[in-house]
All heavy atoms as TSV, in Angstrom:
chain	resi	resn	atom	element	x	y	z
A	1	MET	N	N	-38.889	-23.488	-26.631
A	1	MET	CA	C	-37.896	-22.834	-25.824
A	1	MET	C	C	-36.879	-23.835	-25.331
A	1	MET	O	O	-36.074	-24.320	-26.051
A	1	MET	CB	C	-38.544	-22.084	-24.673
A	1	MET	CG	C	-39.215	-20.805	-25.030
A	1	MET	SD	S	-38.206	-19.508	-24.334
A	1	MET	CE	C	-38.897	-18.157	-25.169
A	2	SER	N	N	-36.955	-24.192	-24.028
A	2	SER	CA	C	-35.982	-25.090	-23.474
A	2	SER	C	C	-36.633	-26.043	-22.456
A	2	SER	O	O	-37.784	-25.875	-22.074
A	2	SER	CB	C	-34.865	-24.311	-22.749
A	2	SER	OG	O	-35.437	-23.548	-21.694
A	3	ASN	N	N	-35.861	-27.030	-22.041
A	3	ASN	CA	C	-36.283	-27.933	-21.004
A	3	ASN	C	C	-35.807	-27.432	-19.665
A	3	ASN	O	O	-34.685	-26.957	-19.546
A	3	ASN	CB	C	-35.694	-29.354	-21.235
A	3	ASN	CG	C	-36.328	-30.053	-22.410
A	3	ASN	OD1	O	-37.543	-30.129	-22.495
A	3	ASN	ND2	N	-35.512	-30.566	-23.298
A	4	VAL	N	N	-36.680	-27.520	-18.657
A	4	VAL	CA	C	-36.329	-27.095	-17.301
A	4	VAL	C	C	-36.517	-28.290	-16.382
A	4	VAL	O	O	-37.553	-28.942	-16.443
A	4	VAL	CB	C	-37.245	-25.915	-16.861
A	4	VAL	CG1	C	-36.958	-25.571	-15.396
A	4	VAL	CG2	C	-37.085	-24.725	-17.752
A	5	LEU	N	N	-35.512	-28.541	-15.537
A	5	LEU	CA	C	-35.611	-29.605	-14.537
A	5	LEU	C	C	-35.744	-28.982	-13.161
A	5	LEU	O	O	-34.910	-28.193	-12.742
A	5	LEU	CB	C	-34.401	-30.501	-14.563
A	5	LEU	CG	C	-34.333	-31.576	-13.478
A	5	LEU	CD1	C	-35.499	-32.561	-13.622
A	5	LEU	CD2	C	-32.982	-32.300	-13.512
A	6	MET	N	N	-36.834	-29.325	-12.490
A	6	MET	CA	C	-37.066	-28.907	-11.124
A	6	MET	C	C	-36.886	-30.122	-10.224
A	6	MET	O	O	-37.291	-31.219	-10.582
A	6	MET	CB	C	-38.477	-28.337	-10.958
A	6	MET	CG	C	-38.746	-27.131	-11.806
A	6	MET	SD	S	-40.514	-26.611	-11.753
A	6	MET	CE	C	-40.626	-26.003	-10.070
A	7	ILE	N	N	-36.214	-29.927	-9.104
A	7	ILE	CA	C	-35.966	-31.031	-8.158
A	7	ILE	C	C	-36.681	-30.718	-6.839
A	7	ILE	O	O	-36.505	-29.655	-6.278
A	7	ILE	CB	C	-34.471	-31.214	-7.932
A	7	ILE	CG1	C	-33.792	-31.540	-9.287
A	7	ILE	CG2	C	-34.219	-32.305	-6.926
A	7	ILE	CD1	C	-32.312	-31.570	-9.210
A	8	LEU	N	N	-37.500	-31.677	-6.399
A	8	LEU	CA	C	-38.294	-31.497	-5.163
A	8	LEU	C	C	-37.916	-32.632	-4.238
A	8	LEU	O	O	-37.952	-33.820	-4.608
A	8	LEU	CB	C	-39.777	-31.561	-5.527
A	8	LEU	CG	C	-40.768	-31.404	-4.406
A	8	LEU	CD1	C	-40.635	-30.038	-3.729
A	8	LEU	CD2	C	-42.177	-31.627	-4.884
A	9	ASP	N	N	-37.602	-32.305	-2.996
A	9	ASP	CA	C	-37.205	-33.319	-2.007
A	9	ASP	C	C	-38.421	-33.810	-1.201
A	9	ASP	O	O	-38.335	-34.022	-0.018
A	9	ASP	CB	C	-36.119	-32.808	-1.096
A	9	ASP	CG	C	-36.543	-31.616	-0.263
A	9	ASP	OD1	O	-37.622	-31.028	-0.543
A	9	ASP	OD2	O	-35.803	-31.250	0.677
A	10	ALA	N	N	-39.519	-34.011	-1.907
A	10	ALA	CA	C	-40.762	-34.513	-1.304
A	10	ALA	C	C	-41.562	-35.202	-2.427
A	10	ALA	O	O	-41.084	-35.276	-3.543
A	10	ALA	CB	C	-41.562	-33.374	-0.701
A	11	GLU	N	N	-42.723	-35.720	-2.038
A	11	GLU	CA	C	-43.596	-36.312	-3.061
A	11	GLU	C	C	-44.360	-35.222	-3.810
A	11	GLU	O	O	-44.537	-34.100	-3.282
A	11	GLU	CB	C	-44.595	-37.252	-2.415
A	11	GLU	CG	C	-44.003	-38.585	-2.064
A	11	GLU	CD	C	-45.050	-39.616	-1.699
A	11	GLU	OE1	O	-45.522	-39.588	-0.566
A	11	GLU	OE2	O	-45.397	-40.453	-2.617
A	12	PHE	N	N	-44.795	-35.546	-4.993
A	12	PHE	CA	C	-45.606	-34.650	-5.819
A	12	PHE	C	C	-46.616	-35.470	-6.567
A	12	PHE	O	O	-46.256	-36.528	-7.079
A	12	PHE	CB	C	-44.723	-33.855	-6.766
A	12	PHE	CG	C	-45.463	-32.862	-7.605
A	12	PHE	CD1	C	-45.728	-31.602	-7.128
A	12	PHE	CD2	C	-45.977	-33.242	-8.853
A	12	PHE	CE1	C	-46.398	-30.679	-7.880
A	12	PHE	CE2	C	-46.674	-32.329	-9.613
A	12	PHE	CZ	C	-46.881	-31.043	-9.133
A	13	PRO	N	N	-47.869	-34.996	-6.730
A	13	PRO	CA	C	-48.504	-33.873	-6.072
A	13	PRO	C	C	-48.879	-34.199	-4.662
A	13	PRO	O	O	-48.796	-35.334	-4.256
A	13	PRO	CB	C	-49.702	-33.635	-6.957
A	13	PRO	CG	C	-50.019	-34.963	-7.561
A	13	PRO	CD	C	-48.750	-35.691	-7.635
A	14	PRO	N	N	-49.363	-33.283	-3.885
A	14	PRO	CA	C	-49.645	-31.878	-4.149
A	14	PRO	C	C	-48.537	-31.005	-3.621
A	14	PRO	O	O	-47.916	-31.278	-2.583
A	14	PRO	CB	C	-50.909	-31.632	-3.361
A	14	PRO	CG	C	-50.780	-32.511	-2.139
A	14	PRO	CD	C	-49.985	-33.733	-2.595
A	15	ASP	N	N	-48.276	-29.915	-4.296
A	15	ASP	CA	C	-47.385	-28.867	-3.854
A	15	ASP	C	C	-47.727	-27.621	-4.676
A	15	ASP	O	O	-47.192	-27.476	-5.772
A	15	ASP	CB	C	-45.926	-29.204	-3.981
A	15	ASP	CG	C	-45.026	-28.243	-3.261
A	15	ASP	OD1	O	-45.351	-27.020	-3.223
A	15	ASP	OD2	O	-44.007	-28.663	-2.710
A	16	PRO	N	N	-48.635	-26.776	-4.185
A	16	PRO	CA	C	-49.130	-25.621	-4.977
A	16	PRO	C	C	-48.026	-24.699	-5.426
A	16	PRO	O	O	-48.057	-24.161	-6.523
A	16	PRO	CB	C	-50.088	-24.914	-4.031
A	16	PRO	CG	C	-50.436	-25.867	-2.977
A	16	PRO	CD	C	-49.332	-26.842	-2.892
A	17	ARG	N	N	-46.984	-24.466	-4.619
A	17	ARG	CA	C	-45.952	-23.533	-5.024
A	17	ARG	C	C	-45.149	-24.100	-6.190
A	17	ARG	O	O	-44.759	-23.351	-7.095
A	17	ARG	CB	C	-45.081	-23.159	-3.834
A	17	ARG	CG	C	-43.894	-23.997	-3.569
A	17	ARG	CD	C	-43.264	-23.774	-2.218
A	17	ARG	NE	N	-42.883	-25.083	-1.756
A	17	ARG	CZ	C	-41.715	-25.641	-2.101
A	17	ARG	NH1	N	-40.856	-25.022	-2.835
A	17	ARG	NH2	N	-41.457	-26.869	-1.717
A	18	VAL	N	N	-44.908	-25.421	-6.206
A	18	VAL	CA	C	-44.216	-26.026	-7.336
A	18	VAL	C	C	-45.097	-25.973	-8.581
A	18	VAL	O	O	-44.612	-25.666	-9.668
A	18	VAL	CB	C	-43.815	-27.470	-6.983
A	18	VAL	CG1	C	-43.269	-28.222	-8.209
A	18	VAL	CG2	C	-42.786	-27.487	-5.851
A	19	GLU	N	N	-46.383	-26.256	-8.410
A	19	GLU	CA	C	-47.308	-26.199	-9.578
A	19	GLU	C	C	-47.326	-24.791	-10.127
A	19	GLU	O	O	-47.298	-24.616	-11.365
A	19	GLU	CB	C	-48.702	-26.587	-9.107
A	19	GLU	CG	C	-48.889	-28.049	-8.902
A	19	GLU	CD	C	-50.291	-28.442	-8.586
A	19	GLU	OE1	O	-51.214	-28.109	-9.390
A	19	GLU	OE2	O	-50.519	-29.020	-7.524
A	20	ASN	N	N	-47.405	-23.756	-9.303
A	20	ASN	CA	C	-47.446	-22.374	-9.800
A	20	ASN	C	C	-46.180	-22.027	-10.556
A	20	ASN	O	O	-46.229	-21.409	-11.618
A	20	ASN	CB	C	-47.626	-21.398	-8.627
A	20	ASN	CG	C	-49.013	-21.468	-8.019
A	20	ASN	OD1	O	-49.957	-21.861	-8.667
A	20	ASN	ND2	N	-49.120	-21.037	-6.794
A	21	GLU	N	N	-45.024	-22.403	-10.035
A	21	GLU	CA	C	-43.765	-22.113	-10.728
A	21	GLU	C	C	-43.706	-22.869	-12.050
A	21	GLU	O	O	-43.317	-22.271	-13.068
A	21	GLU	CB	C	-42.574	-22.521	-9.818
A	21	GLU	CG	C	-41.263	-22.100	-10.424
A	21	GLU	CD	C	-40.084	-22.336	-9.496
A	21	GLU	OE1	O	-40.321	-22.568	-8.273
A	21	GLU	OE2	O	-38.960	-22.270	-9.995
A	22	ALA	N	N	-44.094	-24.109	-12.069
A	22	ALA	CA	C	-44.079	-24.895	-13.285
A	22	ALA	C	C	-45.052	-24.302	-14.342
A	22	ALA	O	O	-44.720	-24.190	-15.524
A	22	ALA	CB	C	-44.427	-26.329	-13.035
A	23	GLU	N	N	-46.237	-23.890	-13.909
A	23	GLU	CA	C	-47.197	-23.292	-14.807
A	23	GLU	C	C	-46.683	-21.999	-15.413
A	23	GLU	O	O	-46.892	-21.739	-16.590
A	23	GLU	CB	C	-48.525	-23.055	-14.089
A	23	GLU	CG	C	-49.270	-24.340	-13.818
A	23	GLU	CD	C	-50.532	-24.117	-12.917
A	23	GLU	OE1	O	-50.817	-22.979	-12.572
A	23	GLU	OE2	O	-51.147	-25.135	-12.572
A	24	THR	N	N	-45.992	-21.209	-14.628
A	24	THR	CA	C	-45.408	-19.978	-15.125
A	24	THR	C	C	-44.385	-20.263	-16.211
A	24	THR	O	O	-44.333	-19.653	-17.269
A	24	THR	CB	C	-44.766	-19.162	-13.988
A	24	THR	OG1	O	-45.789	-18.827	-13.037
A	24	THR	CG2	C	-44.133	-17.903	-14.512
A	25	LEU	N	N	-43.492	-21.223	-15.906
A	25	LEU	CA	C	-42.484	-21.609	-16.921
A	25	LEU	C	C	-43.099	-22.155	-18.183
A	25	LEU	O	O	-42.662	-21.829	-19.280
A	25	LEU	CB	C	-41.518	-22.635	-16.288
A	25	LEU	CG	C	-40.572	-22.097	-15.201
A	25	LEU	CD1	C	-39.964	-23.227	-14.411
A	25	LEU	CD2	C	-39.540	-21.213	-15.821
A	26	MET	N	N	-44.127	-23.005	-18.052
A	26	MET	CA	C	-44.779	-23.582	-19.212
A	26	MET	C	C	-45.504	-22.500	-20.058
A	26	MET	O	O	-45.489	-22.571	-21.285
A	26	MET	CB	C	-45.764	-24.687	-18.795
A	26	MET	CG	C	-45.047	-25.931	-18.308
A	26	MET	SD	S	-46.144	-27.342	-17.955
A	26	MET	CE	C	-47.223	-26.681	-16.713
A	27	SER	N	N	-46.056	-21.518	-19.371
A	27	SER	CA	C	-46.723	-20.420	-20.118
A	27	SER	C	C	-45.746	-19.589	-20.911
A	27	SER	O	O	-46.127	-18.909	-21.849
A	27	SER	CB	C	-47.493	-19.520	-19.121
A	27	SER	OG	O	-46.626	-18.711	-18.380
A	28	GLN	N	N	-44.474	-19.661	-20.556
A	28	GLN	CA	C	-43.411	-18.971	-21.293
A	28	GLN	C	C	-42.796	-19.875	-22.377
A	28	GLN	O	O	-41.803	-19.501	-23.004
A	28	GLN	CB	C	-42.329	-18.483	-20.340
A	28	GLN	CG	C	-42.838	-17.437	-19.375
A	28	GLN	CD	C	-41.837	-17.073	-18.309
A	28	GLN	OE1	O	-40.741	-17.614	-18.242
A	28	GLN	NE2	N	-42.220	-16.147	-17.449
A	29	GLY	N	N	-43.370	-21.058	-22.565
A	29	GLY	CA	C	-42.942	-21.946	-23.631
A	29	GLY	C	C	-41.945	-23.018	-23.243
A	29	GLY	O	O	-41.469	-23.786	-24.103
A	30	HIS	N	N	-41.603	-23.143	-21.947
A	30	HIS	CA	C	-40.640	-24.127	-21.501
A	30	HIS	C	C	-41.348	-25.483	-21.292
A	30	HIS	O	O	-42.505	-25.516	-20.943
A	30	HIS	CB	C	-39.975	-23.710	-20.224
A	30	HIS	CG	C	-39.213	-22.407	-20.344
A	30	HIS	ND1	N	-38.016	-22.327	-20.973
A	30	HIS	CD2	C	-39.507	-21.166	-19.884
A	30	HIS	CE1	C	-37.590	-21.066	-20.933
A	30	HIS	NE2	N	-38.496	-20.363	-20.257
A	31	THR	N	N	-40.595	-26.543	-21.417
A	31	THR	CA	C	-41.056	-27.878	-21.034
A	31	THR	C	C	-40.499	-28.141	-19.634
A	31	THR	O	O	-39.286	-28.017	-19.420
A	31	THR	CB	C	-40.537	-28.944	-22.022
A	31	THR	OG1	O	-41.000	-28.633	-23.338
A	31	THR	CG2	C	-41.005	-30.334	-21.618
A	32	VAL	N	N	-41.382	-28.491	-18.715
A	32	VAL	CA	C	-40.978	-28.657	-17.301
A	32	VAL	C	C	-40.937	-30.157	-16.943
A	32	VAL	O	O	-41.938	-30.844	-17.091
A	32	VAL	CB	C	-41.885	-27.878	-16.372
A	32	VAL	CG1	C	-41.514	-28.114	-14.910
A	32	VAL	CG2	C	-41.850	-26.365	-16.689
A	33	HIS	N	N	-39.823	-30.572	-16.415
A	33	HIS	CA	C	-39.644	-31.911	-15.852
A	33	HIS	C	C	-39.414	-31.738	-14.360
A	33	HIS	O	O	-38.700	-30.822	-13.932
A	33	HIS	CB	C	-38.408	-32.634	-16.447
A	33	HIS	CG	C	-38.585	-32.932	-17.897
A	33	HIS	ND1	N	-39.020	-34.140	-18.356
A	33	HIS	CD2	C	-38.398	-32.153	-18.994
A	33	HIS	CE1	C	-39.092	-34.109	-19.688
A	33	HIS	NE2	N	-38.714	-32.893	-20.076
A	34	LEU	N	N	-40.067	-32.571	-13.589
A	34	LEU	CA	C	-39.950	-32.489	-12.120
A	34	LEU	C	C	-39.444	-33.824	-11.594
A	34	LEU	O	O	-40.092	-34.879	-11.816
A	34	LEU	CB	C	-41.288	-32.147	-11.474
A	34	LEU	CG	C	-41.330	-32.181	-9.953
A	34	LEU	CD1	C	-40.486	-31.083	-9.369
A	34	LEU	CD2	C	-42.786	-32.023	-9.488
A	35	MET	N	N	-38.313	-33.846	-10.871
A	35	MET	CA	C	-37.800	-35.013	-10.238
A	35	MET	C	C	-38.216	-34.941	-8.767
A	35	MET	O	O	-37.995	-33.935	-8.116
A	35	MET	CB	C	-36.271	-35.080	-10.314
A	35	MET	CG	C	-35.661	-36.270	-9.616
A	35	MET	SD	S	-36.155	-37.868	-10.264
A	35	MET	CE	C	-35.070	-38.032	-11.619
A	36	CYS	N	N	-38.860	-36.022	-8.296
A	36	CYS	CA	C	-39.344	-36.027	-6.888
A	36	CYS	C	C	-39.257	-37.421	-6.311
A	36	CYS	O	O	-38.973	-38.388	-7.033
A	36	CYS	CB	C	-40.743	-35.464	-6.784
A	36	CYS	SG	S	-41.996	-36.469	-7.582
A	37	PHE	N	N	-39.541	-37.537	-5.044
A	37	PHE	CA	C	-39.584	-38.818	-4.384
A	37	PHE	C	C	-40.904	-39.501	-4.621
A	37	PHE	O	O	-41.938	-38.819	-4.774
A	37	PHE	CB	C	-39.352	-38.708	-2.869
A	37	PHE	CG	C	-37.937	-38.388	-2.503
A	37	PHE	CD1	C	-37.613	-37.165	-1.955
A	37	PHE	CD2	C	-36.922	-39.282	-2.727
A	37	PHE	CE1	C	-36.317	-36.847	-1.646
A	37	PHE	CE2	C	-35.615	-39.026	-2.382
A	37	PHE	CZ	C	-35.291	-37.737	-1.814
A	38	GLY	N	N	-40.940	-40.797	-4.603
A	38	GLY	CA	C	-42.198	-41.571	-4.684
A	38	GLY	C	C	-42.170	-42.644	-3.607
A	38	GLY	O	O	-41.615	-43.723	-3.826
A	39	TYR	N	N	-42.633	-42.302	-2.442
A	39	TYR	CA	C	-42.591	-43.239	-1.300
A	39	TYR	C	C	-43.562	-44.390	-1.451
A	39	TYR	O	O	-43.359	-45.458	-0.906
A	39	TYR	CB	C	-42.857	-42.475	-0.007
A	39	TYR	CG	C	-41.829	-41.413	0.301
A	39	TYR	CD1	C	-42.151	-40.087	0.242
A	39	TYR	CD2	C	-40.507	-41.764	0.579
A	39	TYR	CE1	C	-41.182	-39.114	0.478
A	39	TYR	CE2	C	-39.539	-40.818	0.804
A	39	TYR	CZ	C	-39.903	-39.487	0.759
A	39	TYR	OH	O	-38.940	-38.523	1.000
A	40	ASN	N	N	-44.625	-44.192	-2.199
A	40	ASN	CA	C	-45.648	-45.210	-2.399
A	40	ASN	C	C	-45.146	-46.164	-3.473
A	40	ASN	O	O	-44.938	-45.743	-4.614
A	40	ASN	CB	C	-46.960	-44.569	-2.784
A	40	ASN	CG	C	-48.091	-45.578	-2.879
A	40	ASN	OD1	O	-47.876	-46.743	-2.840
A	40	ASN	ND2	N	-49.273	-45.062	-3.078
A	41	VAL	N	N	-44.996	-47.399	-3.174
A	41	VAL	CA	C	-44.440	-48.401	-4.135
A	41	VAL	C	C	-45.262	-48.526	-5.383
A	41	VAL	O	O	-44.736	-48.777	-6.477
A	41	VAL	CB	C	-44.275	-49.772	-3.446
A	41	VAL	CG1	C	-43.788	-50.809	-4.407
A	41	VAL	CG2	C	-43.353	-49.660	-2.242
A	42	SER	N	N	-46.574	-48.298	-5.314
A	42	SER	CA	C	-47.426	-48.481	-6.439
A	42	SER	C	C	-47.504	-47.283	-7.411
A	42	SER	O	O	-48.241	-47.342	-8.381
A	42	SER	CB	C	-48.869	-48.835	-5.986
A	42	SER	OG	O	-49.416	-47.714	-5.317
A	43	THR	N	N	-46.705	-46.281	-7.141
A	43	THR	CA	C	-46.804	-45.086	-8.038
A	43	THR	C	C	-45.948	-45.302	-9.299
A	43	THR	O	O	-45.008	-46.086	-9.317
A	43	THR	CB	C	-46.203	-43.833	-7.302
A	43	THR	OG1	O	-44.907	-44.094	-6.893
A	43	THR	CG2	C	-47.075	-43.438	-6.124
A	44	ASP	N	N	-46.370	-44.621	-10.327
A	44	ASP	CA	C	-45.618	-44.669	-11.600
A	44	ASP	C	C	-44.277	-43.956	-11.461
A	44	ASP	O	O	-44.168	-42.995	-10.681
A	44	ASP	CB	C	-46.427	-43.969	-12.696
A	44	ASP	CG	C	-47.716	-44.697	-13.008
A	44	ASP	OD1	O	-47.744	-45.926	-12.902
A	44	ASP	OD2	O	-48.671	-44.015	-13.377
A	45	GLU	N	N	-43.311	-44.397	-12.228
A	45	GLU	CA	C	-42.035	-43.700	-12.197
A	45	GLU	C	C	-42.062	-42.475	-13.078
A	45	GLU	O	O	-41.263	-41.550	-12.864
A	45	GLU	CB	C	-40.910	-44.661	-12.634
A	45	GLU	CG	C	-40.631	-45.747	-11.623
A	45	GLU	CD	C	-39.420	-46.538	-11.974
A	45	GLU	OE1	O	-38.535	-46.024	-12.660
A	45	GLU	OE2	O	-39.335	-47.702	-11.570
A	46	PHE	N	N	-42.906	-42.418	-14.067
A	46	PHE	CA	C	-43.034	-41.245	-14.920
A	46	PHE	C	C	-44.480	-41.054	-15.312
A	46	PHE	O	O	-45.209	-41.994	-15.643
A	46	PHE	CB	C	-42.218	-41.433	-16.217
A	46	PHE	CG	C	-42.390	-40.323	-17.206
A	46	PHE	CD1	C	-41.728	-39.128	-17.048
A	46	PHE	CD2	C	-43.253	-40.470	-18.259
A	46	PHE	CE1	C	-41.893	-38.090	-17.920
A	46	PHE	CE2	C	-43.471	-39.412	-19.159
A	46	PHE	CZ	C	-42.789	-38.226	-18.979
A	47	PHE	N	N	-44.946	-39.799	-15.195
A	47	PHE	CA	C	-46.301	-39.487	-15.633
A	47	PHE	C	C	-46.426	-37.987	-15.928
A	47	PHE	O	O	-45.546	-37.200	-15.536
A	47	PHE	CB	C	-47.364	-39.929	-14.583
A	47	PHE	CG	C	-47.250	-39.244	-13.254
A	47	PHE	CD1	C	-48.017	-38.154	-12.936
A	47	PHE	CD2	C	-46.365	-39.729	-12.297
A	47	PHE	CE1	C	-47.946	-37.525	-11.706
A	47	PHE	CE2	C	-46.250	-39.141	-11.068
A	47	PHE	CZ	C	-47.045	-38.040	-10.763
A	48	ASP	N	N	-47.455	-37.614	-16.598
A	48	ASP	CA	C	-47.729	-36.226	-16.929
A	48	ASP	C	C	-48.774	-35.682	-15.962
A	48	ASP	O	O	-49.863	-36.324	-15.815
A	48	ASP	CB	C	-48.218	-36.104	-18.370
A	48	ASP	CG	C	-48.385	-34.691	-18.821
A	48	ASP	OD1	O	-49.355	-34.023	-18.393
A	48	ASP	OD2	O	-47.552	-34.235	-19.599
A	49	TYR	N	N	-48.511	-34.587	-15.326
A	49	TYR	CA	C	-49.464	-33.997	-14.389
A	49	TYR	C	C	-49.698	-32.552	-14.833
A	49	TYR	O	O	-48.841	-31.687	-14.617
A	49	TYR	CB	C	-48.868	-33.995	-12.943
A	49	TYR	CG	C	-49.804	-33.416	-11.896
A	49	TYR	CD1	C	-50.810	-34.192	-11.368
A	49	TYR	CD2	C	-49.681	-32.112	-11.504
A	49	TYR	CE1	C	-51.658	-33.657	-10.401
A	49	TYR	CE2	C	-50.533	-31.576	-10.554
A	49	TYR	CZ	C	-51.522	-32.352	-10.028
A	49	TYR	OH	O	-52.367	-31.790	-9.075
A	50	ASN	N	N	-50.805	-32.343	-15.491
A	50	ASN	CA	C	-51.176	-31.008	-16.005
A	50	ASN	C	C	-50.050	-30.359	-16.814
A	50	ASN	O	O	-49.805	-29.176	-16.699
A	50	ASN	CB	C	-51.569	-30.062	-14.867
A	50	ASN	CG	C	-52.814	-30.506	-14.150
A	50	ASN	OD1	O	-53.675	-31.180	-14.702
A	50	ASN	ND2	N	-52.942	-30.150	-12.900
A	51	GLY	N	N	-49.402	-31.165	-17.606
A	51	GLY	CA	C	-48.293	-30.687	-18.467
A	51	GLY	C	C	-46.909	-30.778	-17.866
A	51	GLY	O	O	-45.921	-30.618	-18.555
A	52	ILE	N	N	-46.832	-31.051	-16.574
A	52	ILE	CA	C	-45.555	-31.230	-15.884
A	52	ILE	C	C	-45.139	-32.678	-16.051
A	52	ILE	O	O	-45.891	-33.606	-15.737
A	52	ILE	CB	C	-45.655	-30.883	-14.399
A	52	ILE	CG1	C	-46.176	-29.489	-14.200
A	52	ILE	CG2	C	-44.276	-31.050	-13.719
A	52	ILE	CD1	C	-46.579	-29.175	-12.768
A	53	LYS	N	N	-43.945	-32.905	-16.576
A	53	LYS	CA	C	-43.416	-34.271	-16.734
A	53	LYS	C	C	-42.788	-34.702	-15.431
A	53	LYS	O	O	-41.721	-34.243	-15.028
A	53	LYS	CB	C	-42.349	-34.321	-17.853
A	53	LYS	CG	C	-42.741	-33.629	-19.147
A	53	LYS	CD	C	-44.005	-34.153	-19.764
A	53	LYS	CE	C	-44.201	-33.498	-21.110
A	53	LYS	NZ	N	-45.522	-33.055	-21.409
A	54	VAL	N	N	-43.487	-35.553	-14.675
A	54	VAL	CA	C	-43.047	-35.929	-13.340
A	54	VAL	C	C	-42.290	-37.234	-13.392
A	54	VAL	O	O	-42.745	-38.231	-13.964
A	54	VAL	CB	C	-44.275	-36.073	-12.390
A	54	VAL	CG1	C	-43.808	-36.478	-10.984
A	54	VAL	CG2	C	-45.058	-34.758	-12.345
A	55	HIS	N	N	-41.109	-37.248	-12.798
A	55	HIS	CA	C	-40.266	-38.409	-12.680
A	55	HIS	C	C	-40.105	-38.742	-11.201
A	55	HIS	O	O	-39.567	-37.932	-10.424
A	55	HIS	CB	C	-38.865	-38.144	-13.282
A	55	HIS	CG	C	-38.901	-37.636	-14.649
A	55	HIS	ND1	N	-38.701	-38.463	-15.740
A	55	HIS	CD2	C	-39.139	-36.404	-15.178
A	55	HIS	CE1	C	-38.807	-37.762	-16.852
A	55	HIS	NE2	N	-39.044	-36.497	-16.532
A	56	ARG	N	N	-40.624	-39.899	-10.781
A	56	ARG	CA	C	-40.540	-40.302	-9.370
A	56	ARG	C	C	-39.440	-41.345	-9.168
A	56	ARG	O	O	-39.237	-42.236	-9.984
A	56	ARG	CB	C	-41.832	-40.921	-8.898
A	56	ARG	CG	C	-42.908	-39.909	-8.654
A	56	ARG	CD	C	-44.085	-40.563	-7.994
A	56	ARG	NE	N	-45.097	-39.589	-7.644
A	56	ARG	CZ	C	-46.382	-39.846	-7.569
A	56	ARG	NH1	N	-46.802	-41.075	-7.812
A	56	ARG	NH2	N	-47.243	-38.897	-7.261
A	57	LYS	N	N	-38.757	-41.212	-8.076
A	57	LYS	CA	C	-37.708	-42.195	-7.727
A	57	LYS	C	C	-37.860	-42.611	-6.314
A	57	LYS	O	O	-38.137	-41.832	-5.456
A	57	LYS	CB	C	-36.324	-41.531	-7.949
A	57	LYS	CG	C	-35.195	-42.512	-7.954
A	57	LYS	CD	C	-35.323	-43.419	-9.138
A	57	LYS	CE	C	-34.119	-44.366	-9.141
A	57	LYS	NZ	N	-34.283	-45.485	-9.997
């Protein structure tokens, strides 16, 4: 299908409402990318979380 970019003005995970929305989109065949904050210096800038492509900045 298509790529979907979700933007979250907080850290991820956890955020159940974002996970639910992403899972719904993925079940419809979309690839979901999530841009979020990463306040912890030791976190990865990119990782896969249950199929969600998470990009931390």
